[in-house]
N, CA, C and O atoms as a CHARMM CRD file, in Angstrom:
* protein
*
  396
    1    1 MET  N     34.03500  42.74700 116.85100 PROA 1      0.00000
    2    1 MET  CA    34.69600  43.96200 117.27100 PROA 1      0.00000
    3    1 MET  C     35.95700  44.15600 116.43800 PROA 1      0.00000
    4    1 MET  O     36.77300  43.24100 116.32500 PROA 1      0.00000
    5    2 ASN  N     36.11800  45.31600 115.86700 PROA 2      0.00000
    6    2 ASN  CA    37.32400  45.62600 115.11800 PROA 2      0.00000
    7    2 ASN  C     38.45600  45.96700 116.07100 PROA 2      0.00000
    8    2 ASN  O     38.22600  46.36200 117.21400 PROA 2      0.00000
    9    3 LEU  N     39.68100  45.80900 115.58800 PROA 3      0.00000
   10    3 LEU  CA    40.83500  46.20500 116.37700 PROA 3      0.00000
   11    3 LEU  C     40.79100  47.71200 116.58100 PROA 3      0.00000
   12    3 LEU  O     40.67500  48.45800 115.60800 PROA 3      0.00000
   13    4 PRO  N     40.88200  48.17400 117.81800 PROA 4      0.00000
   14    4 PRO  CA    40.80600  49.61300 118.07300 PROA 4      0.00000
   15    4 PRO  C     41.96000  50.35900 117.41800 PROA 4      0.00000
   16    4 PRO  O     43.07400  49.84700 117.30900 PROA 4      0.00000
   17    5 MET  N     41.66800  51.57100 116.98900 PROA 5      0.00000
   18    5 MET  CA    42.70200  52.41300 116.40700 PROA 5      0.00000
   19    5 MET  C     43.51300  53.11600 117.48700 PROA 5      0.00000
   20    5 MET  O     44.71100  53.34300 117.31700 PROA 5      0.00000
   21    6 ARG  N     42.86900  53.45700 118.58800 PROA 6      0.00000
   22    6 ARG  CA    43.54900  54.23600 119.62900 PROA 6      0.00000
   23    6 ARG  C     43.12700  53.71000 120.99100 PROA 6      0.00000
   24    6 ARG  O     41.93600  53.62400 121.29100 PROA 6      0.00000
   25    7 VAL  N     44.10300  53.36000 121.81000 PROA 7      0.00000
   26    7 VAL  CA    43.83600  52.87000 123.16200 PROA 7      0.00000
   27    7 VAL  C     44.77100  53.58300 124.12700 PROA 7      0.00000
   28    7 VAL  O     45.95600  53.76100 123.84700 PROA 7      0.00000
   29    8 THR  N     44.22200  53.98700 125.26400 PROA 8      0.00000
   30    8 THR  CA    45.01800  54.52000 126.36400 PROA 8      0.00000
   31    8 THR  C     44.63300  53.75400 127.62000 PROA 8      0.00000
   32    8 THR  O     43.45100  53.61000 127.93000 PROA 8      0.00000
   33    9 ILE  N     45.63200  53.26400 128.33900 PROA 9      0.00000
   34    9 ILE  CA    45.40600  52.57800 129.61000 PROA 9      0.00000
   35    9 ILE  C     46.27900  53.25400 130.65600 PROA 9      0.00000
   36    9 ILE  O     47.48700  53.40000 130.47100 PROA 9      0.00000
   37   10 ILE  N     45.65600  53.66700 131.75900 PROA 10     0.00000
   38   10 ILE  CA    46.39100  54.27400 132.87000 PROA 10     0.00000
   39   10 ILE  C     46.04900  53.46400 134.12200 PROA 10     0.00000
   40   10 ILE  O     45.02600  53.70400 134.76300 PROA 10     0.00000
   41   11 PRO  N     46.91100  52.50700 134.46300 PROA 11     0.00000
   42   11 PRO  CA    46.60100  51.58000 135.55600 PROA 11     0.00000
   43   11 PRO  C     46.30900  52.24500 136.89700 PROA 11     0.00000
   44   11 PRO  O     45.37500  51.83300 137.58500 PROA 11     0.00000
   45   12 ILE  N     47.06900  53.25100 137.28600 PROA 12     0.00000
   46   12 ILE  CA    46.87300  53.86000 138.60400 PROA 12     0.00000
   47   12 ILE  C     45.46500  54.43700 138.75800 PROA 12     0.00000
   48   12 ILE  O     44.93600  54.49900 139.86800 PROA 12     0.00000
   49   13 ASP  N     44.86100  54.85600 137.65100 PROA 13     0.00000
   50   13 ASP  CA    43.50600  55.40400 137.66600 PROA 13     0.00000
   51   13 ASP  C     42.44600  54.35900 137.31800 PROA 13     0.00000
   52   13 ASP  O     41.25300  54.66200 137.31700 PROA 13     0.00000
   53   14 LYS  N     42.87600  53.13500 137.02400 PROA 14     0.00000
   54   14 LYS  CA    41.97300  52.08000 136.55000 PROA 14     0.00000
   55   14 LYS  C     41.17000  52.58300 135.35500 PROA 14     0.00000
   56   14 LYS  O     39.96700  52.34400 135.24600 PROA 14     0.00000
   57   15 PHE  N     41.86500  53.28300 134.46400 PROA 15     0.00000
   58   15 PHE  CA    41.26100  53.96400 133.32100 PROA 15     0.00000
   59   15 PHE  C     41.67500  53.29700 132.02300 PROA 15     0.00000
   60   15 PHE  O     42.82500  52.89600 131.84400 PROA 15     0.00000
   61   16 CYS  N     40.70600  53.18900 131.12000 PROA 16     0.00000
   62   16 CYS  CA    40.98200  52.72700 129.76400 PROA 16     0.00000
   63   16 CYS  C     40.07400  53.49800 128.81600 PROA 16     0.00000
   64   16 CYS  O     38.88700  53.67900 129.08400 PROA 16     0.00000
   65   17 ALA  N     40.64800  53.94900 127.70600 PROA 17     0.00000
   66   17 ALA  CA    39.87200  54.60400 126.65400 PROA 17     0.00000
   67   17 ALA  C     40.14300  53.87900 125.34500 PROA 17     0.00000
   68   17 ALA  O     41.27900  53.50600 125.04900 PROA 17     0.00000
   69   18 VAL  N     39.09000  53.68500 124.57000 PROA 18     0.00000
   70   18 VAL  CA    39.20300  53.08100 123.24800 PROA 18     0.00000
   71   18 VAL  C     38.56000  54.03700 122.26100 PROA 18     0.00000
   72   18 VAL  O     37.38100  54.37200 122.36800 PROA 18     0.00000
   73   19 ASP  N     39.35700  54.46800 121.30100 PROA 19     0.00000
   74   19 ASP  CA    38.88400  55.37600 120.25900 PROA 19     0.00000
   75   19 ASP  C     38.13500  56.58000 120.83300 PROA 19     0.00000
   76   19 ASP  O     37.09200  56.98200 120.31800 PROA 19     0.00000
   77   20 GLY  N     38.68600  57.14500 121.90600 PROA 20     0.00000
   78   20 GLY  CA    38.15900  58.38700 122.47200 PROA 20     0.00000
   79   20 GLY  C     37.07200  58.23900 123.52000 PROA 20     0.00000
   80   20 GLY  O     36.60700  59.24300 124.06000 PROA 20     0.00000
   81   21 VAL  N     36.65400  57.01900 123.82400 PROA 21     0.00000
   82   21 VAL  CA    35.61700  56.79600 124.83200 PROA 21     0.00000
   83   21 VAL  C     36.26100  56.07700 126.01800 PROA 21     0.00000
   84   21 VAL  O     36.69800  54.93300 125.89800 PROA 21     0.00000
   85   22 GLY  N     36.31400  56.76600 127.17100 PROA 22     0.00000
   86   22 GLY  CA    37.02400  56.21500 128.31400 PROA 22     0.00000
   87   22 GLY  C     36.14500  55.97200 129.52300 PROA 22     0.00000
   88   22 GLY  O     35.11100  56.61400 129.70800 PROA 22     0.00000
   89   23 PHE  N     36.58700  55.01800 130.34800 PROA 23     0.00000
   90   23 PHE  CA    35.89800  54.68500 131.59100 PROA 23     0.00000
   91   23 PHE  C     36.91800  54.38600 132.67900 PROA 23     0.00000
   92   23 PHE  O     38.00300  53.87300 132.40600 PROA 23     0.00000
   93   24 VAL  N     36.55900  54.71200 133.90700 PROA 24     0.00000
   94   24 VAL  CA    37.33700  54.29400 135.07000 PROA 24     0.00000
   95   24 VAL  C     36.67100  53.05300 135.65400 PROA 24     0.00000
   96   24 VAL  O     35.53500  52.72700 135.30900 PROA 24     0.00000
   97   25 GLY  N     37.38700  52.36500 136.54000 PROA 25     0.00000
   98   25 GLY  CA    36.84300  51.16200 137.16000 PROA 25     0.00000
   99   25 GLY  C     37.17800  49.89700 136.40200 PROA 25     0.00000
  100   25 GLY  O     36.63400  48.83000 136.68600 PROA 25     0.00000
  101   26 VAL  N     38.07000  50.01600 135.44000 PROA 26     0.00000
  102   26 VAL  CA    38.47100  48.86900 134.63200 PROA 26     0.00000
  103   26 VAL  C     39.38400  47.96100 135.45900 PROA 26     0.00000
  104   26 VAL  O     40.20900  48.44700 136.23300 PROA 26     0.00000
  105   27 ASP  N     39.23800  46.65800 135.29800 PROA 27     0.00000
  106   27 ASP  CA    40.08100  45.69300 136.01400 PROA 27     0.00000
  107   27 ASP  C     41.47600  45.69100 135.39400 PROA 27     0.00000
  108   27 ASP  O     41.66000  45.27100 134.25200 PROA 27     0.00000
  109   28 ILE  N     42.44400  46.15900 136.15400 PROA 28     0.00000
  110   28 ILE  CA    43.81500  46.26400 135.66300 PROA 28     0.00000
  111   28 ILE  C     44.74700  45.29600 136.40100 PROA 28     0.00000
  112   28 ILE  O     45.96700  45.44000 136.33000 PROA 28     0.00000
  113   29 THR  N     44.18700  44.32500 137.10000 PROA 29     0.00000
  114   29 THR  CA    45.00600  43.43500 137.92600 PROA 29     0.00000
  115   29 THR  C     46.00900  42.61500 137.11700 PROA 29     0.00000
  116   29 THR  O     46.97900  42.11000 137.68300 PROA 29     0.00000
  117   30 SER  N     45.80300  42.47300 135.83100 PROA 30     0.00000
  118   30 SER  CA    46.72700  41.69000 135.00200 PROA 30     0.00000
  119   30 SER  C     47.94700  42.49300 134.55000 PROA 30     0.00000
  120   30 SER  O     48.87700  41.92800 133.97300 PROA 30     0.00000
  121   31 ILE  N     47.95200  43.78800 134.80300 PROA 31     0.00000
  122   31 ILE  CA    49.05100  44.64100 134.33300 PROA 31     0.00000
  123   31 ILE  C     50.20800  44.60800 135.32700 PROA 31     0.00000
  124   31 ILE  O     50.00700  44.67700 136.54000 PROA 31     0.00000
  125   32 ALA  N     51.41200  44.50200 134.79300 PROA 32     0.00000
  126   32 ALA  CA    52.61400  44.50700 135.63100 PROA 32     0.00000
  127   32 ALA  C     52.68200  45.79800 136.44100 PROA 32     0.00000
  128   32 ALA  O     52.28000  46.86100 135.96700 PROA 32     0.00000
  129   33 ILE  N     53.19200  45.69700 137.66100 PROA 33     0.00000
  130   33 ILE  CA    53.21500  46.82400 138.59400 PROA 33     0.00000
  131   33 ILE  C     54.06000  47.99600 138.09200 PROA 33     0.00000
  132   33 ILE  O     53.84100  49.13600 138.50300 PROA 33     0.00000
  133   34 ASP  N     55.02100  47.72700 137.20900 PROA 34     0.00000
  134   34 ASP  CA    55.89300  48.80400 136.73200 PROA 34     0.00000
  135   34 ASP  C     55.38700  49.49600 135.46700 PROA 34     0.00000
  136   34 ASP  O     56.08500  50.34700 134.91500 PROA 34     0.00000
  137   35 VAL  N     54.19000  49.14900 135.00000 PROA 35     0.00000
  138   35 VAL  CA    53.62600  49.81400 133.81900 PROA 35     0.00000
  139   35 VAL  C     52.85900  51.05200 134.26900 PROA 35     0.00000
  140   35 VAL  O     51.87900  50.96000 135.00800 PROA 35     0.00000
  141   36 HSD  N     53.32100  52.20200 133.81300 PROA 36     0.00000
  142   36 HSD  CA    52.68500  53.47900 134.15700 PROA 36     0.00000
  143   36 HSD  C     51.51800  53.77900 133.22400 PROA 36     0.00000
  144   36 HSD  O     50.47400  54.25600 133.66800 PROA 36     0.00000
  145   37 ALA  N     51.69000  53.50200 131.93000 PROA 37     0.00000
  146   37 ALA  CA    50.63600  53.77400 130.95200 PROA 37     0.00000
  147   37 ALA  C     50.90600  52.96900 129.68800 PROA 37     0.00000
  148   37 ALA  O     52.02800  52.53700 129.42400 PROA 37     0.00000
  149   38 VAL  N     49.84700  52.78400 128.92300 PROA 38     0.00000
  150   38 VAL  CA    49.94800  52.11600 127.62700 PROA 38     0.00000
  151   38 VAL  C     49.25300  53.00500 126.60800 PROA 38     0.00000
  152   38 VAL  O     48.15400  53.50500 126.85200 PROA 38     0.00000
  153   39 GLN  N     49.89300  53.19500 125.47700 PROA 39     0.00000
  154   39 GLN  CA    49.31600  53.94400 124.36200 PROA 39     0.00000
  155   39 GLN  C     49.36900  53.05500 123.12800 PROA 39     0.00000
  156   39 GLN  O     50.41400  52.48800 122.80700 PROA 39     0.00000
  157   40 TRP  N     48.24100  52.93400 122.43900 PROA 40     0.00000
  158   40 TRP  CA    48.17400  52.14500 121.21300 PROA 40     0.00000
  159   40 TRP  C     47.74900  53.06300 120.08700 PROA 40     0.00000
  160   40 TRP  O     46.81400  53.85100 120.23100 PROA 40     0.00000
  161   41 PHE  N     48.44800  52.95400 118.95200 PROA 41     0.00000
  162   41 PHE  CA    48.23800  53.86800 117.83400 PROA 41     0.00000
  163   41 PHE  C     47.77300  53.15400 116.56600 PROA 41     0.00000
  164   41 PHE  O     48.13400  53.56400 115.46300 PROA 41     0.00000
  165   42 GLY  N     46.99800  52.12200 116.70300 PROA 42     0.00000
  166   42 GLY  CA    46.41700  51.45200 115.54300 PROA 42     0.00000
  167   42 GLY  C     47.15700  50.20800 115.09900 PROA 42     0.00000
  168   42 GLY  O     46.54800  49.15100 114.93500 PROA 42     0.00000
  169   43 THR  N     48.45700  50.31500 114.90200 PROA 43     0.00000
  170   43 THR  CA    49.24500  49.16200 114.46400 PROA 43     0.00000
  171   43 THR  C     50.44900  48.89900 115.36200 PROA 43     0.00000
  172   43 THR  O     51.13800  47.89100 115.20300 PROA 43     0.00000
  173   44 TRP  N     50.69600  49.78300 116.28300 PROA 44     0.00000
  174   44 TRP  CA    51.80500  49.63800 117.23300 PROA 44     0.00000
  175   44 TRP  C     51.49400  50.48700 118.45600 PROA 44     0.00000
  176   44 TRP  O     50.56000  51.28900 118.45200 PROA 44     0.00000
  177   45 GLY  N     52.28500  50.30100 119.49500 PROA 45     0.00000
  178   45 GLY  CA    52.05600  51.08600 120.70100 PROA 45     0.00000
  179   45 GLY  C     53.29700  51.18800 121.55200 PROA 45     0.00000
  180   45 GLY  O     54.38000  50.74400 121.17100 PROA 45     0.00000
  181   46 GLU  N     53.11200  51.78800 122.72500 PROA 46     0.00000
  182   46 GLU  CA    54.19100  51.93500 123.69300 PROA 46     0.00000
  183   46 GLU  C     53.64300  51.69000 125.08600 PROA 46     0.00000
  184   46 GLU  O     52.49600  52.01700 125.39200 PROA 46     0.00000
  185   47 GLN  N     54.48100  51.11200 125.91500 PROA 47     0.00000
  186   47 GLN  CA    54.15800  51.02800 127.32800 PROA 47     0.00000
  187   47 GLN  C     55.23400  51.80900 128.07200 PROA 47     0.00000
  188   47 GLN  O     56.43100  51.62700 127.84700 PROA 47     0.00000
  189   48 GLU  N     54.77800  52.68100 128.96000 PROA 48     0.00000
  190   48 GLU  CA    55.69100  53.48300 129.76900 PROA 48     0.00000
  191   48 GLU  C     56.03400  52.68200 131.01900 PROA 48     0.00000
  192   48 GLU  O     55.14600  52.27200 131.76700 PROA 48     0.00000
  193   49 ILE  N     57.31900  52.46400 131.23900 PROA 49     0.00000
  194   49 ILE  CA    57.78200  51.63100 132.34500 PROA 49     0.00000
  195   49 ILE  C     58.36400  52.51300 133.44600 PROA 49     0.00000
  196   49 ILE  O     59.20200  53.38000 133.19600 PROA 49     0.00000
  197   50 LEU  N     57.89600  52.27000 134.67500 PROA 50     0.00000
  198   50 LEU  CA    58.35900  53.03300 135.83800 PROA 50     0.00000
  199   50 LEU  C     59.59600  52.40300 136.46300 PROA 50     0.00000
  200   50 LEU  O     59.78100  51.18600 136.44000 PROA 50     0.00000
  201   51 ASP  N     60.43400  53.26400 137.02100 PROA 51     0.00000
  202   51 ASP  CA    61.46900  52.81900 137.94800 PROA 51     0.00000
  203   51 ASP  C     60.76800  52.74800 139.29800 PROA 51     0.00000
  204   51 ASP  O     60.38800  53.78100 139.84900 PROA 51     0.00000
  205   52 LEU  N     60.59300  51.56800 139.83000 PROA 52     0.00000
  206   52 LEU  CA    59.81000  51.40000 141.05500 PROA 52     0.00000
  207   52 LEU  C     60.47200  52.03700 142.27100 PROA 52     0.00000
  208   52 LEU  O     59.80000  52.31900 143.26300 PROA 52     0.00000
  209   53 LYS  N     61.77100  52.26300 142.20700 PROA 53     0.00000
  210   53 LYS  CA    62.46000  52.91200 143.32800 PROA 53     0.00000
  211   53 LYS  C     62.19900  54.41200 143.35900 PROA 53     0.00000
  212   53 LYS  O     62.00800  54.98700 144.43000 PROA 53     0.00000
  213   54 THR  N     62.18900  55.04700 142.18900 PROA 54     0.00000
  214   54 THR  CA    62.02300  56.50700 142.13000 PROA 54     0.00000
  215   54 THR  C     60.59500  56.92200 141.80700 PROA 54     0.00000
  216   54 THR  O     60.19300  58.04700 142.10800 PROA 54     0.00000
  217   55 GLY  N     59.82100  56.02300 141.19600 PROA 55     0.00000
  218   55 GLY  CA    58.46700  56.36400 140.77800 PROA 55     0.00000
  219   55 GLY  C     58.42400  57.16100 139.48500 PROA 55     0.00000
  220   55 GLY  O     57.36100  57.62700 139.07500 PROA 55     0.00000
  221   56 ARG  N     59.56400  57.31900 138.84600 PROA 56     0.00000
  222   56 ARG  CA    59.63600  58.07400 137.58300 PROA 56     0.00000
  223   56 ARG  C     59.62100  57.11900 136.39000 PROA 56     0.00000
  224   56 ARG  O     59.99100  55.94900 136.49100 PROA 56     0.00000
  225   57 ILE  N     59.18200  57.66300 135.26800 PROA 57     0.00000
  226   57 ILE  CA    59.18500  56.85500 134.04900 PROA 57     0.00000
  227   57 ILE  C     60.63200  56.62100 133.63900 PROA 57     0.00000
  228   57 ILE  O     61.40300  57.56000 133.44000 PROA 57     0.00000
  229   58 GLU  N     60.97400  55.36400 133.52100 PROA 58     0.00000
  230   58 GLU  CA    62.34000  54.95800 133.20100 PROA 58     0.00000
  231   58 GLU  C     62.56900  54.87700 131.69500 PROA 58     0.00000
  232   58 GLU  O     63.61700  55.27300 131.18500 PROA 58     0.00000
  233   59 ARG  N     61.55400  54.35100 130.99200 PROA 59     0.00000
  234   59 ARG  CA    61.69800  54.17400 129.54900 PROA 59     0.00000
  235   59 ARG  C     60.33300  53.87200 128.92700 PROA 59     0.00000
  236   59 ARG  O     59.37900  53.52000 129.62000 PROA 59     0.00000
  237   60 ASN  N     60.26900  54.01800 127.62300 PROA 60     0.00000
  238   60 ASN  CA    59.11800  53.58500 126.84600 PROA 60     0.00000
  239   60 ASN  C     59.53800  52.35900 126.05000 PROA 60     0.00000
  240   60 ASN  O     60.61400  52.32900 125.45300 PROA 60     0.00000
  241   61 GLU  N     58.68600  51.36200 126.05000 PROA 61     0.00000
  242   61 GLU  CA    58.95000  50.15000 125.27900 PROA 61     0.00000
  243   61 GLU  C     57.91200  50.04000 124.17900 PROA 61     0.00000
  244   61 GLU  O     56.71200  50.14800 124.43200 PROA 61     0.00000
  245   62 LYS  N     58.37400  49.82600 122.96100 PROA 62     0.00000
  246   62 LYS  CA    57.47100  49.65300 121.83600 PROA 62     0.00000
  247   62 LYS  C     56.80000  48.28400 121.94000 PROA 62     0.00000
  248   62 LYS  O     57.44200  47.29400 122.29300 PROA 62     0.00000
  249   63 ILE  N     55.50400  48.23800 121.62800 PROA 63     0.00000
  250   63 ILE  CA    54.77100  46.97000 121.59100 PROA 63     0.00000
  251   63 ILE  C     54.13900  46.80500 120.21300 PROA 63     0.00000
  252   63 ILE  O     53.76700  47.78400 119.56600 PROA 63     0.00000
  253   64 GLN  N     54.02300  45.57400 119.78200 PROA 64     0.00000
  254   64 GLN  CA    53.48900  45.26400 118.45200 PROA 64     0.00000
  255   64 GLN  C     52.07400  44.69800 118.50200 PROA 64     0.00000
  256   64 GLN  O     51.45000  44.46300 117.46700 PROA 64     0.00000
  257   65 SER  N     51.57400  44.48100 119.72500 PROA 65     0.00000
  258   65 SER  CA    50.28300  43.82400 119.89200 PROA 65     0.00000
  259   65 SER  C     49.66300  44.25600 121.21700 PROA 65     0.00000
  260   65 SER  O     50.36200  44.66700 122.14300 PROA 65     0.00000
  261   66 LEU  N     48.34700  44.15600 121.28700 PROA 66     0.00000
  262   66 LEU  CA    47.62700  44.42400 122.53300 PROA 66     0.00000
  263   66 LEU  C     47.31800  43.14200 123.30500 PROA 66     0.00000
  264   66 LEU  O     46.59200  43.17600 124.29900 PROA 66     0.00000
  265   67 ASP  N     47.85700  42.02700 122.86100 PROA 67     0.00000
  266   67 ASP  CA    47.54700  40.73700 123.48600 PROA 67     0.00000
  267   67 ASP  C     47.77100  40.73800 124.99600 PROA 67     0.00000
  268   67 ASP  O     46.96300  40.18100 125.73900 PROA 67     0.00000
  269   68 THR  N     48.84700  41.35000 125.45300 PROA 68     0.00000
  270   68 THR  CA    49.15700  41.40400 126.88400 PROA 68     0.00000
  271   68 THR  C     48.05900  42.11500 127.66500 PROA 68     0.00000
  272   68 THR  O     47.87600  41.86100 128.85600 PROA 68     0.00000
  273   69 TYR  N     47.33800  42.99500 127.00500 PROA 69     0.00000
  274   69 TYR  CA    46.33000  43.82200 127.66400 PROA 69     0.00000
  275   69 TYR  C     44.90200  43.39200 127.33300 PROA 69     0.00000
  276   69 TYR  O     43.95600  44.14300 127.57000 PROA 69     0.00000
  277   70 GLN  N     44.74500  42.18200 126.78400 PROA 70     0.00000
  278   70 GLN  CA    43.41200  41.73000 126.37600 PROA 70     0.00000
  279   70 GLN  C     42.43000  41.66700 127.54200 PROA 70     0.00000
  280   70 GLN  O     41.26000  42.00500 127.36800 PROA 70     0.00000
  281   71 SER  N     42.87300  41.24400 128.72200 PROA 71     0.00000
  282   71 SER  CA    41.93700  41.17400 129.85600 PROA 71     0.00000
  283   71 SER  C     41.48400  42.57000 130.27700 PROA 71     0.00000
  284   71 SER  O     40.35200  42.74400 130.72800 PROA 71     0.00000
  285   72 VAL  N     42.35400  43.55700 130.13400 PROA 72     0.00000
  286   72 VAL  CA    41.96700  44.94900 130.42000 PROA 72     0.00000
  287   72 VAL  C     40.91700  45.39600 129.41100 PROA 72     0.00000
  288   72 VAL  O     39.91400  46.00700 129.78100 PROA 72     0.00000
  289   73 LEU  N     41.14600  45.09200 128.14600 PROA 73     0.00000
  290   73 LEU  CA    40.17500  45.45900 127.11000 PROA 73     0.00000
  291   73 LEU  C     38.85000  44.72500 127.30700 PROA 73     0.00000
  292   73 LEU  O     37.78800  45.30300 127.07700 PROA 73     0.00000
  293   74 ASN  N     38.89600  43.47000 127.72700 PROA 74     0.00000
  294   74 ASN  CA    37.65000  42.74100 128.01300 PROA 74     0.00000
  295   74 ASN  C     36.86300  43.43100 129.12200 PROA 74     0.00000
  296   74 ASN  O     35.64400  43.57400 129.02700 PROA 74     0.00000
  297   75 SER  N     37.55600  43.85500 130.16600 PROA 75     0.00000
  298   75 SER  CA    36.90300  44.57100 131.26800 PROA 75     0.00000
  299   75 SER  C     36.32000  45.88800 130.77200 PROA 75     0.00000
  300   75 SER  O     35.19500  46.25100 131.11600 PROA 75     0.00000
  301   76 TYR  N     37.09600  46.59700 129.96200 PROA 76     0.00000
  302   76 TYR  CA    36.62900  47.86600 129.39100 PROA 76     0.00000
  303   76 TYR  C     35.32900  47.64500 128.60300 PROA 76     0.00000
  304   76 TYR  O     34.35100  48.36600 128.79900 PROA 76     0.00000
  305   77 TRP  N     35.32600  46.64600 127.71500 PROA 77     0.00000
  306   77 TRP  CA    34.14800  46.42300 126.87800 PROA 77     0.00000
  307   77 TRP  C     32.93500  45.99100 127.69700 PROA 77     0.00000
  308   77 TRP  O     31.80100  46.29800 127.32800 PROA 77     0.00000
  309   78 LYS  N     33.15500  45.30000 128.77900 PROA 78     0.00000
  310   78 LYS  CA    32.04200  44.93800 129.66800 PROA 78     0.00000
  311   78 LYS  C     31.42100  46.20600 130.25800 PROA 78     0.00000
  312   78 LYS  O     30.19900  46.35100 130.28300 PROA 78     0.00000
  313   79 ILE  N     32.26800  47.11800 130.73200 PROA 79     0.00000
  314   79 ILE  CA    31.78200  48.38500 131.29700 PROA 79     0.00000
  315   79 ILE  C     31.11300  49.22900 130.22400 PROA 79     0.00000
  316   79 ILE  O     30.03900  49.79000 130.44500 PROA 79     0.00000
  317   80 ARG  N     31.74900  49.31800 129.06000 PROA 80     0.00000
  318   80 ARG  CA    31.20000  50.15700 127.98500 PROA 80     0.00000
  319   80 ARG  C     29.85700  49.62100 127.49600 PROA 80     0.00000
  320   80 ARG  O     28.93200  50.39700 127.25500 PROA 80     0.00000
  321   81 THR  N     29.74400  48.31900 127.34900 PROA 81     0.00000
  322   81 THR  CA    28.48300  47.72900 126.90000 PROA 81     0.00000
  323   81 THR  C     27.37300  48.00200 127.90800 PROA 81     0.00000
  324   81 THR  O     26.26400  48.37100 127.52100 PROA 81     0.00000
  325   82 ALA  N     27.65900  47.82500 129.19700 PROA 82     0.00000
  326   82 ALA  CA    26.65900  48.10600 130.23900 PROA 82     0.00000
  327   82 ALA  C     26.26000  49.57700 130.21300 PROA 82     0.00000
  328   82 ALA  O     25.08400  49.90300 130.37500 PROA 82     0.00000
  329   83 HSD  N     27.22300  50.46000 130.01200 PROA 83     0.00000
  330   83 HSD  CA    26.93800  51.89800 129.92700 PROA 83     0.00000
  331   83 HSD  C     26.04200  52.19500 128.72800 PROA 83     0.00000
  332   83 HSD  O     25.06200  52.93000 128.84600 PROA 83     0.00000
  333   84 ASP  N     26.38100  51.62400 127.57600 PROA 84     0.00000
  334   84 ASP  CA    25.60000  51.87300 126.36200 PROA 84     0.00000
  335   84 ASP  C     24.16200  51.37600 126.50700 PROA 84     0.00000
  336   84 ASP  O     23.22700  52.03900 126.05900 PROA 84     0.00000
  337   85 VAL  N     23.98500  50.21200 127.12900 PROA 85     0.00000
  338   85 VAL  CA    22.63800  49.67100 127.35500 PROA 85     0.00000
  339   85 VAL  C     21.85700  50.59900 128.28000 PROA 85     0.00000
  340   85 VAL  O     20.70600  50.92900 127.99700 PROA 85     0.00000
  341   86 ALA  N     22.47300  51.02100 129.38400 PROA 86     0.00000
  342   86 ALA  CA    21.80300  51.91700 130.33800 PROA 86     0.00000
  343   86 ALA  C     21.44500  53.24300 129.68000 PROA 86     0.00000
  344   86 ALA  O     20.38200  53.80600 129.94500 PROA 86     0.00000
  345   87 GLU  N     22.32700  53.73900 128.82800 PROA 87     0.00000
  346   87 GLU  CA    22.06000  55.00000 128.13100 PROA 87     0.00000
  347   87 GLU  C     20.86400  54.85900 127.19000 PROA 87     0.00000
  348   87 GLU  O     20.00400  55.73700 127.14000 PROA 87     0.00000
  349   88 ARG  N     20.81100  53.75100 126.44300 PROA 88     0.00000
  350   88 ARG  CA    19.67000  53.52500 125.53900 PROA 88     0.00000
  351   88 ARG  C     18.36400  53.39200 126.32000 PROA 88     0.00000
  352   88 ARG  O     17.33200  53.91800 125.90400 PROA 88     0.00000
  353   89 GLU  N     18.41100  52.68900 127.44800 PROA 89     0.00000
  354   89 GLU  CA    17.20700  52.53300 128.27000 PROA 89     0.00000
  355   89 GLU  C     16.74300  53.87100 128.82000 PROA 89     0.00000
  356   89 GLU  O     15.54200  54.13400 128.87400 PROA 89     0.00000
  357   90 ALA  N     17.67400  54.71600 129.22800 PROA 90     0.00000
  358   90 ALA  CA    17.31400  56.03900 129.74400 PROA 90     0.00000
  359   90 ALA  C     16.67100  56.88300 128.65400 PROA 90     0.00000
  360   90 ALA  O     15.70500  57.60300 128.90800 PROA 90     0.00000
  361   91 ILE  N     17.20300  56.79500 127.44400 PROA 91     0.00000
  362   91 ILE  CA    16.62000  57.54600 126.32700 PROA 91     0.00000
  363   91 ILE  C     15.21700  57.03000 126.03700 PROA 91     0.00000
  364   91 ILE  O     14.30200  57.82100 125.80800 PROA 91     0.00000
  365   92 ASN  N     15.04000  55.71300 126.04500 PROA 92     0.00000
  366   92 ASN  CA    13.72000  55.13200 125.79200 PROA 92     0.00000
  367   92 ASN  C     12.71200  55.55800 126.85000 PROA 92     0.00000
  368   92 ASN  O     11.55100  55.81000 126.52600 PROA 92     0.00000
  369   93 GLU  N     13.13200  55.64300 128.10300 PROA 93     0.00000
  370   93 GLU  CA    12.23300  56.06300 129.18100 PROA 93     0.00000
  371   93 GLU  C     11.82900  57.52800 129.04200 PROA 93     0.00000
  372   93 GLU  O     10.75300  57.92500 129.48700 PROA 93     0.00000
  373   94 GLN  N     12.68700  58.32000 128.42900 PROA 94     0.00000
  374   94 GLN  CA    12.41500  59.75100 128.30500 PROA 94     0.00000
  375   94 GLN  C     11.61200  60.08900 127.05600 PROA 94     0.00000
  376   94 GLN  O     11.16400  61.22400 126.89000 PROA 94     0.00000
  377   95 THR  N     11.43300  59.11200 126.18200 PROA 95     0.00000
  378   95 THR  CA    10.70200  59.35700 124.94600 PROA 95     0.00000
  379   95 THR  C      9.22100  59.56100 125.25700 PROA 95     0.00000
  380   95 THR  O      8.58800  58.72700 125.90400 PROA 95     0.00000
  381   96 ILE  N      8.69200  60.66100 124.79400 PROA 96     0.00000
  382   96 ILE  CA     7.27700  60.97900 125.01000 PROA 96     0.00000
  383   96 ILE  C      6.54600  60.79900 123.68900 PROA 96     0.00000
  384   96 ILE  O      6.95300  61.32000 122.65000 PROA 96     0.00000
  385   97 ILE  N      5.47900  60.06100 123.75800 PROA 97     0.00000
  386   97 ILE  CA     4.67500  59.85100 122.56200 PROA 97     0.00000
  387   97 ILE  C      3.45000  60.74600 122.65900 PROA 97     0.00000
  388   97 ILE  O      2.66200  60.64700 123.60000 PROA 97     0.00000
  389   98 GLU  N      3.30400  61.61500 121.67700 PROA 98     0.00000
  390   98 GLU  CA     2.13000  62.49300 121.65200 PROA 98     0.00000
  391   98 GLU  C      1.05200  61.85500 120.79300 PROA 98     0.00000
  392   98 GLU  O      1.32600  61.30100 119.72900 PROA 98     0.00000
  393   99 VAL  N     -0.17400  61.94600 121.27900 PROA 99     0.00000
  394   99 VAL  CA    -1.29600  61.36000 120.55200 PROA 99     0.00000
  395   99 VAL  C     -2.16500  62.46100 120.01500 PROA 99     0.00000
  396   99 VAL  O     -3.17500  62.18900 119.36500 PROA 99     0.00000
């Protein structure tokens, strides 16, 4: 797997997208409670940090790596792989062979 060029993680929605393909239901339990969102832009990214008292975004912190979010990405790829397999199987079932 190549390093993704674009990643978006929105913990409250249990959402993760990699290079434009997103899924909900991703395991986000490893993410700190004050992280509102994560954006990755290929070689760097930002995490939006909430003020837990007000619920508002307090600041953006630059990140140099996705290592902190690897378990989220692992969950994402598990969901995406299962989706891709199911999609291929559905296409195969719909294929009609004419004789």
